[in-house]
C-alpha positions as semicolon CSV with decimal commas, in nm:
position;residue;x (nm);y (nm);z (nm)
1;X;-1,706;-1,600;-0,345
2;X;-1,538;-1,357;-0,540
3;X;-1,159;-1,411;-0,659
4;X;-1,011;-1,173;-0,434
5;X;-1,134;-1,328;-0,126
6;X;-1,050;-1,682;-0,270
7;X;-0,702;-1,622;-0,304
8;X;-0,685;-1,431;-0,035
9;X;-0,844;-1,819;0,163
10;X;-0,564;-2,002;0,021
11;X;-0,255;-1,785;0,122
12;X;-0,115;-1,952;0,368
13;X;-0,183;-2,329;0,213
14;X;0,160;-2,542;0,150
15;X;0,057;-2,632;-0,194
16;X;0,142;-2,464;-0,596
17;X;-0,243;-2,314;-0,548
18;X;-0,104;-2,130;-0,176
19;X;0,188;-1,995;-0,344
20;X;0,055;-1,797;-0,641
21;X;-0,207;-1,677;-0,390
22;X;0,081;-1,550;-0,210
23;X;0,271;-1,394;-0,535
24;X;-0,035;-1,252;-0,571
25;X;-0,064;-1,059;-0,248
26;X;0,269;-0,936;-0,266
27;X;0,242;-0,803;-0,618
28;X;0,237;-0,453;-0,600
29;X;0,082;-0,394;-0,973
30;X;-0,167;-0,696;-0,890
31;X;-0,488;-0,457;-1,050
32;X;-0,673;-0,544;-0,688
33;X;-0,944;-0,270;-0,813
34;X;-1,070;-0,391;-1,152
35;X;-1,342;-0,572;-1,248
36;X;-1,282;-0,994;-1,196
37;X;-1,233;-1,058;-1,596
38;X;-0,928;-0,802;-1,593
39;X;-0,808;-0,996;-1,278
40;X;-0,856;-1,299;-1,440
41;X;-0,676;-1,189;-1,773
42;X;-0,393;-1,046;-1,556
43;X;-0,339;-1,398;-1,341
44;X;-0,342;-1,533;-1,700
45;X;-0,090;-1,362;-1,812
46;X;0,130;-1,342;-1,593
47;X;0,123;-1,724;-1,500
48;X;0,146;-1,819;-1,870
49;X;0,461;-1,622;-1,921
50;X;0,548;-1,731;-1,637
51;X;0,517;-2,142;-1,797
52;X;0,277;-2,221;-1,530
53;X;-0,032;-2,221;-1,745
54;X;-0,153;-2,549;-1,575
55;X;-0,173;-2,402;-1,244
56;X;-0,400;-2,076;-1,388
57;X;-0,631;-2,389;-1,483
58;X;-0,580;-2,540;-1,129
59;X;-0,691;-2,199;-0,989
60;X;-0,971;-2,128;-1,190
61;X;-1,112;-2,548;-1,160
62;X;-1,072;-2,459;-0,754
63;X;-1,243;-2,135;-0,794
64;X;-1,503;-2,220;-0,998
65;X;-1,617;-2,498;-0,744
66;X;-1,632;-2,265;-0,470
67;X;-1,738;-1,917;-0,599
68;X;-2,085;-1,967;-0,562
69;X;-2,024;-2,070;-0,191
70;X;-2,054;-1,757;0,064
71;X;-1,737;-1,637;0,247
72;X;-1,649;-1,801;0,538
73;X;-1,692;-1,473;0,761
74;X;-1,474;-1,576;1,008
75;X;-1,203;-1,669;0,817
76;X;-0,904;-1,443;0,909
77;X;-0,727;-1,437;0,574
78;X;-0,994;-1,330;0,351
79;X;-1,127;-1,050;0,624
80;X;-0,762;-0,940;0,705
81;X;-0,509;-1,000;0,431
82;X;-0,417;-0,702;0,273
83;X;-0,283;-0,733;-0,088
84;X;0,091;-0,514;-0,135
85;X;-0,141;-0,352;-0,407
86;X;-0,429;-0,262;-0,146
87;X;-0,153;-0,149;0,158
88;X;-0,185;0,253;0,082
89;X;-0,612;0,221;0,026
90;X;-0,561;-0,001;0,372
91;X;-0,330;0,287;0,564
92;X;-0,520;0,559;0,450
93;X;-0,834;0,425;0,567
94;X;-0,677;0,246;0,910
95;X;-0,347;0,488;1,012
96;X;-0,461;0,772;1,192
97;X;-0,194;1,087;1,198
98;X;-0,203;1,341;1,410
99;X;0,066;1,504;1,372
100;X;0,380;1,523;1,120
101;X;0,760;1,488;1,119
102;X;0,929;1,693;0,818
103;X;1,352;1,619;0,682
104;X;1,455;1,859;0,452
105;X;1,564;2,234;0,410
106;X;1,222;2,463;0,438
107;X;1,226;2,500;0,045
108;X;1,329;2,157;-0,014
109;X;1,165;1,868;0,202
110;X;1,249;1,503;0,133
111;X;1,105;1,315;0,372
112;X;0,754;1,326;0,554
113;X;0,675;1,103;0,832
114;X;0,268;1,126;0,931
115;X;0,276;1,015;1,293
116;X;0,016;0,836;1,517
117;X;0,129;0,950;1,838
118;X;-0,135;0,657;2,006
119;X;0,031;0,350;1,870
120;X;0,366;0,548;1,881
121;X;0,444;0,455;1,495
122;X;0,474;0,651;1,147
123;X;0,441;0,621;0,810
124;X;0,741;0,718;0,560
125;X;0,646;0,915;0,291
126;X;1,008;0,983;0,081
127;X;0,939;1,261;-0,219
128;X;1,215;1,167;-0,461
129;X;1,165;0,792;-0,512
130;X;1,108;0,487;-0,734
131;X;0,897;0,330;-0,504
132;X;0,543;0,329;-0,529
133;X;0,324;0,400;-0,280
134;X;0,207;0,061;-0,185
135;X;0,579;0,048;-0,050
136;X;0,519;0,246;0,185
137;X;0,730;0,156;0,522
138;X;0,575;0,156;0,922
139;X;0,835;0,296;1,167
140;X;0,880;0,308;1,541
141;X;0,906;0,628;1,673
142;X;1,245;0,543;1,834
143;X;1,350;0,443;1,534
144;X;1,325;0,810;1,362
145;X;1,651;0,998;1,355
146;X;1,625;1,376;1,421
147;X;1,859;1,606;1,337
148;X;1,928;1,951;1,206
149;X;1,675;1,936;0,878
150;X;1,425;1,768;1,125
151;X;1,125;1,949;1,284
152;X;0,783;1,795;1,418
153;X;0,492;2,027;1,317
154;X;0,076;1,978;1,297
155;X;-0,093;1,834;0,997
156;X;-0,141;2,165;0,864
157;X;0,206;2,333;0,906
158;X;0,326;2,038;0,704
159;X;0,047;2,091;0,402
160;X;0,177;2,432;0,389
161;X;0,572;2,327;0,388
162;X;0,494;2,089;0,112
163;X;0,291;2,352;-0,102
164;X;0,591;2,595;-0,049
165;X;0,819;2,341;-0,164
166;X;0,986;2,453;-0,433
167;X;1,271;2,141;-0,481
168;X;1,602;2,134;-0,518
169;X;1,743;2,213;-0,878
170;X;1,634;2,013;-1,145
171;X;1,436;1,733;-0,884
172;X;1,063;1,651;-0,917
173;X;0,905;1,514;-0,631
174;X;0,770;1,129;-0,746
175;X;0,375;1,149;-0,903
176;X;0,153;1,031;-0,812
177;X;0,278;0,965;-0,477
178;X;0,324;1,352;-0,352
179;X;0,010;1,437;-0,428
180;X;-0,143;1,124;-0,247
181;X;0,112;1,236;0,055
182;X;-0,087;1,582;0,000
183;X;-0,465;1,429;-0,050
184;X;-0,340;1,227;0,274
185;X;-0,265;1,506;0,530
186;X;-0,560;1,732;0,404
187;X;-0,799;1,429;0,499
188;X;-0,594;1,349;0,761
189;X;-0,604;1,745;0,933
190;X;-0,986;1,710;0,836
191;X;-1,040;1,416;1,111
């Protein structure tokens, strides 16, 4: 069992360790793609900075007891819990878009919804935002506003419109969000 599996397995427990696991699950800066040593270092730093060094020691002791055991293949938390830091990767793999809704004037698109017609849901991407891509929201198509600046397009048309986006005034799109949006649309249009 790796550390992330261990933490996910603890995330529904009503204990201090369970609360730590929930904090990790909701930490958008959590280095989930790093090596285990770096993850441990990150948790060590965060817990000690919060004055919870003994909780870190408890976590490591509990993990040491279980790390040589195989993860339970039936544990739903281990198999299906998604760390907030993993949300974009998860959505890119599992949210299949077949069209897009773009919002804004043709030269200044400020929002894009990638739509999964089968589920009736869309991912909302804001072009100018302080939030990162792990804060993406899923909205029901019935809750999307439509107006004069909203138009439904194919994925390929959305890609072309975004490439031709000149942006209004001094505003610049948030990176790497904008590049990731284009990459996501390109991958979805192929499949």
